[in-house]
C-alpha positions in Angstrom: 46.3 32.7 3.6 44.8 33.3 0.2 46.2 31.0 -2.5 46.7 32.3 -6.1 45.8 30.6 -9.1 48.4 29.0 -11.4 47.3 30.5 -14.6 47.9 34.3 -15.5 44.0 34.7 -16.3 40.7 33.3 -15.6 40.6 29.8 -17.3 37.1 27.9 -18.0 36.6 24.6 -16.7 35.3 21.9 -19.3 36.6 18.7 -17.7 35.3 17.9 -14.2 37.8 18.2 -11.2 37.4 14.4 -10.7 38.5 13.5 -14.3 41.6 15.9 -13.8 42.3 14.4 -10.5 42.5 11.1 -12.1 44.7 12.1 -14.8 47.0 13.8 -12.2 47.2 10.4 -10.4 48.2 8.7 -13.5 50.7 11.5 -13.9 52.2 11.2 -10.5 51.4 7.7 -9.2 53.6 7.8 -6.1 51.1 11.0 -4.7 47.8 10.2 -3.1 45.2 13.1 -3.3 42.6 13.6 -0.7 40.8 16.7 -2.3 40.5 18.4 -5.6 38.9 21.7 -6.6 38.5 23.3 -9.9 40.2 26.6 -10.1 37.9 27.9 -12.8 34.4 27.4 -14.3 32.7 27.7 -17.6 33.3 26.0 -21.0 35.2 28.1 -23.3 38.7 28.6 -21.6 42.0 28.0 -23.0 43.0 25.4 -19.8 41.1 23.1 -17.7 42.8 23.6 -14.4 42.1 22.2 -10.8 43.9 22.3 -7.4 45.0 19.1 -5.7 45.8 18.6 -2.2 48.0 15.4 -1.4 47.9 13.4 1.8 51.2 15.2 2.7 49.2 18.5 2.8 51.3 19.7 -0.2 49.3 21.3 -3.2 49.7 20.8 -6.8 48.1 22.0 -10.0 46.9 19.8 -12.8 46.4 21.6 -16.1 45.4 20.6 -19.8 45.3 22.8 -22.8 41.9 23.2 -24.7 43.2 24.6 -28.1 46.3 24.2 -30.1 47.2 27.8 -29.4 47.1 27.1 -25.6 49.2 24.0 -26.3 51.8 25.8 -28.1 51.7 28.3 -25.4 52.2 25.6 -22.8 55.0 23.9 -24.8 57.1 27.1 -24.8 56.5 27.7 -21.2 57.8 24.1 -20.5 60.7 24.9 -22.6 61.3 28.2 -20.3 60.9 26.2 -17.1 63.6 23.7 -18.2 65.7 26.7 -19.3 65.9 27.9 -15.9 68.3 25.6 -14.1 68.8 25.1 -10.5 71.6 27.7 -10.7 69.6 30.2 -12.3 66.5 29.7 -9.9 69.1 30.4 -6.9 69.8 33.8 -8.4 66.1 34.6 -8.3 64.6 36.0 -4.8 61.2 34.2 -5.5 60.0 30.6 -6.4 59.2 29.4 -9.7 56.9 26.3 -10.3 58.3 22.7 -11.4 56.7 20.2 -13.7 56.4 17.0 -11.4 54.6 14.7 -13.8 52.5 14.4 -16.8 50.0 12.1 -18.5 47.8 11.8 -21.4 43.9 11.9 -21.7 41.8 9.4 -24.0 42.5 12.0 -27.0 46.1 12.1 -26.5 46.0 15.8 -24.8 48.8 16.3 -22.1 47.6 16.6 -18.5 50.6 18.4 -16.8 51.0 18.5 -13.0 52.9 21.4 -11.3 54.0 22.4 -7.8 51.3 25.0 -6.4 52.6 28.5 -6.1 51.4 30.2 -2.9 50.8 33.9 -3.0 48.4 36.7 -3.6 47.9 38.3 -6.8 49.3 42.0 -6.7 46.9 44.9 -7.0 49.7 47.4 -7.9 47.6 50.3 -7.1 47.6 49.4 -3.3 51.4 49.1 -3.1 53.1 51.9 -1.4 55.8 53.8 -2.6 59.3 53.1 -1.0 57.8 50.1 0.9 59.3 46.7 1.6 56.9 45.4 -1.2 57.8 47.9 -3.8 61.4 47.1 -3.1 61.0 43.5 -3.3 59.0 44.0 -6.6 62.0 46.0 -8.3 64.5 43.6 -7.1 62.5 40.6 -8.5 62.3 42.3 -11.9 66.0 43.1 -11.6 67.0 39.6 -11.1 65.0 38.3 -14.0 66.9 41.0 -16.2 70.2 40.0 -14.7 70.0 36.6 -16.2 72.6 35.7 -18.7 71.0 36.1 -22.4 72.8 32.9 -23.3 70.3 30.7 -21.6 67.5 32.3 -23.9 69.7 31.8 -26.8 70.8 28.4 -26.1 66.9 27.2 -25.5 66.2 28.8 -29.0 63.6 31.3 -27.3 62.8 34.4 -28.9 65.2 37.4 -29.0 64.5 40.7 -30.2 66.7 43.7 -31.0 65.4 47.4 -30.7 65.0 47.9 -34.3 62.7 44.8 -34.4 60.9 45.9 -31.3 60.2 49.1 -32.9 59.0 47.4 -36.1 56.6 45.4 -34.4 55.2 48.3 -32.6 54.9 50.3 -35.7 53.0 47.3 -37.3 50.6 47.3 -34.4 50.0 51.0 -34.6 49.0 50.6 -38.1 46.4 47.8 -37.1 45.0 50.2 -34.1 44.6 53.0 -36.9 42.8 50.8 -39.1 39.9 50.2 -36.7 38.9 53.8 -36.8 38.3 53.7 -33.1 41.5 55.0 -31.6 41.6 58.8 -31.1 43.9 60.7 -33.6 45.8 62.4 -30.6 46.9 59.0 -29.3 48.0 57.8 -32.7 50.0 60.8 -33.2 51.5 60.6 -29.7 52.6 56.9 -30.2 53.7 57.6 -33.7 56.1 60.4 -32.6 57.4 58.3 -29.9 58.4 55.3 -32.2 60.1 57.8 -34.5 62.2 59.1 -31.6 65.4 57.0 -32.0 66.8 58.2 -28.8 64.0 56.5 -26.9 65.0 53.2 -28.2 68.7 53.2 -27.3 68.8 50.4 -24.8 70.6 47.2 -24.0 68.3 44.1 -24.5 68.0 41.8 -21.5 66.3 38.5 -20.3 62.7 39.7 -19.7 59.5 37.9 -18.2 57.5 39.5 -20.9 54.1 38.8 -19.1 54.4 40.6 -15.7 51.2 42.0 -14.2 49.2 41.7 -11.0 48.2 38.1 -11.7 51.5 36.5 -12.6 53.4 38.2 -9.7 52.5 36.9 -6.4 53.4 38.2 -2.9 53.3 37.0 0.5 54.2 39.2 3.8 55.2 42.2 1.8 57.7 40.1 -0.5 57.6 38.8 -3.8 56.8 35.0 -3.4 56.5 33.7 -6.7 56.1 34.4 -10.5 54.0 32.5 -12.9 53.3 32.5 -16.6 56.8 31.9 -18.1 55.7 31.3 -21.8 56.8 34.8 -22.8 60.4 34.4 -21.4 62.5 36.2 -24.1 65.3 38.6 -24.6 63.9 42.0 -25.3 63.3 45.6 -24.1 63.5 45.4 -20.1 60.8 48.4 -20.3 58.1 45.7 -21.3 58.3 44.3 -17.6 57.5 47.7 -16.1 54.4 48.6 -18.5 51.8 47.2 -15.9 53.5 49.6 -13.2 53.5 52.6 -15.2 50.1 51.9 -16.3 48.9 52.2 -12.6 49.3 56.0 -13.1 50.9 56.3 -9.6 54.1 58.4 -10.2 55.6 57.9 -6.8 55.4 54.3 -6.8 56.8 54.0 -10.4 59.9 56.2 -9.4 60.4 54.4 -6.3 60.5 50.9 -8.1 62.4 52.3 -11.0 65.1 53.9 -8.4 65.4 50.5 -6.6 65.7 48.7 -9.9 68.7 50.9 -11.0 70.5 50.0 -7.8 70.1 46.1 -8.5 70.5 46.1 -12.5 73.7 46.9 -14.3 72.3 48.4 -17.4 69.6 51.0 -16.9 68.9 53.4 -19.9 67.5 56.9 -19.1 64.3 56.3 -21.4 63.0 53.0 -19.8 60.2 54.9 -18.0 59.0 56.5 -21.1 59.0 53.3 -23.3 57.2 51.5 -20.3 54.6 54.2 -20.3 54.1 53.9 -24.2 53.9 50.1 -23.7 51.4 50.6 -21.0 49.3 53.0 -23.3 49.5 50.5 -26.0 47.5 47.9 -23.8 44.5 50.0 -24.1 44.5 49.5 -27.8 45.3 45.7 -27.5 42.3 45.2 -25.3 40.2 47.1 -28.2 41.7 44.7 -30.6 41.1 41.7 -28.4 37.3 42.7 -28.2 37.2 43.2 -32.0 38.7 39.7 -32.6 36.2 38.1 -30.2 33.3 40.3 -31.6 32.6 41.3 -28.1 31.0 44.7 -27.9 31.3 45.0 -24.3 35.2 44.8 -24.3 35.0 47.1 -27.5 33.0 49.7 -25.6 35.3 49.4 -22.5 38.3 49.8 -24.6 36.8 52.7 -26.4 36.0 54.5 -23.0 39.6 53.9 -21.7 41.2 55.2 -25.1 38.9 58.4 -25.0 40.0 58.8 -21.3 43.5 58.7 -22.1 43.1 60.9 -25.1 41.5 63.6 -22.9 44.4 63.3 -20.4 46.8 63.8 -23.4 45.0 66.7 -24.8 44.7 68.6 -21.5 48.4 67.8 -20.6 47.4 65.6 -17.5 49.9 63.2 -18.7 53.4 64.0 -19.8 54.9 63.8 -23.2 56.7 60.7 -24.4 59.8 62.7 -25.3 63.2 61.2 -24.5 66.0 63.5 -22.9 68.5 64.8 -25.1 71.5 62.3 -25.5 74.6 61.7 -27.4 74.4 60.3 -31.0 75.4 56.8 -29.4 75.8 55.3 -25.8 78.6 53.0 -25.0 77.6 50.0 -23.2 80.3 47.6 -22.2 82.5 49.2 -24.7 80.0 48.5 -27.5 78.5 51.5 -29.0 74.5 51.3 -29.5 73.9 52.8 -33.0 70.7 54.9 -33.8 67.8 52.9 -35.2 67.0 53.4 -38.7 63.2 53.2 -38.4 61.3 51.3 -41.3 58.7 53.4 -43.4 56.8 50.2 -44.7 57.0 47.5 -41.9 56.3 44.1 -43.2 56.8 42.0 -40.0 54.8 41.8 -37.1 57.1 41.3 -34.2 55.6 42.1 -30.7 
C-alpha cells in the first residue's frame, strides 16, 4: 500500500528527520516513536516534513513552515481544520487529518504533528469514466460543496461573489498579457469568456479550492482522504473541477459532473465551461510562477504548453467557451441571481 505525502507539493528538507522527531516527541510526549523518515529532500522548500511511526504502528506527520508565507498558509489551514467540526466531517465520505500536538523549536517556529493520511495520489488521466472511482470523486466534491456556507463565514475564511471572481480573473489576465508570452488567441478567448455574464450566473458554495491529484487521495477505488485545506472558502464550485477538465478527457469529465449533479443541489449549466476556463488559466499561472522564480526551464515549459493550447484553439480541436443561451436571471431558492456588471478597470486582485 503506497502512502501519500501530507503536503500538496514536494517540499525540501532543511532540518534533519531526527530533529523533527525530537520536536514531535515534545509536541506529543504520550507517544513513543520507533522510526522517522524525511518526506522530502533539499534545502529550499516551504516546509520541513517527516513521517513518524509510533510504537502502536500508527503513523504521524510532523511539519514546520520555513517562511512567513508558508507559516501564514499553515495558520489558515489550521483554522480550516478547526472549522470542520465532527458533525461536518461525518458528512464527508473521506477522512481529514487532525492536529494532535505542537511544539516550538529554538527559534520559536511551530512544529505541528498531524495524523498521517493514507492513500495514493490520484492520476486523473488513469481514472476511467463511469467507474467506482470516478463516482467517488464526484461524490467527494459534492459533499464538500454541500457544506453550509455559514461555517466559512463564522470562521472568517474567504468568501467571494461572482463579480469578485470575475474581477480577480480579469486582473490575472492583464498580468498574463503583460508578459508578452501568452498567445493572442488565448488572451482573446479568455477575455471573451470573462465578458460573457451568462457564464457566471452561479450560486457560490463551500469549495476546497486546491483539489488536484496530490491533495485527493484514493484507496481501493474510493476517495480515502483530502489534504491541503488552506484554500477552503466560499467561491465558484467550478474551481474544484479545473484539474479534472484540465485532463482533456471528455468522457471522464462528463461522467464526474453527471454524478456530481445527482449529489449536489445547485448545479448551473455553465459549470463545465468555467472549469475549462480555470484549467486553461493554470498554464499561464505556471508561466507567472516561472517568471517570479526566474526559472527559465519552467518558463519554457509553460510557453510550450500555451503554444500547444493556442494551436488547439486555432484549429478548433477544443470547444469554444460559450455559455448556452439562458434567461436574464436564474432563480435559485427563490432568489434571482442578477447579471454581473463587469469592471472596465479592475483595481482588485482577488483569485
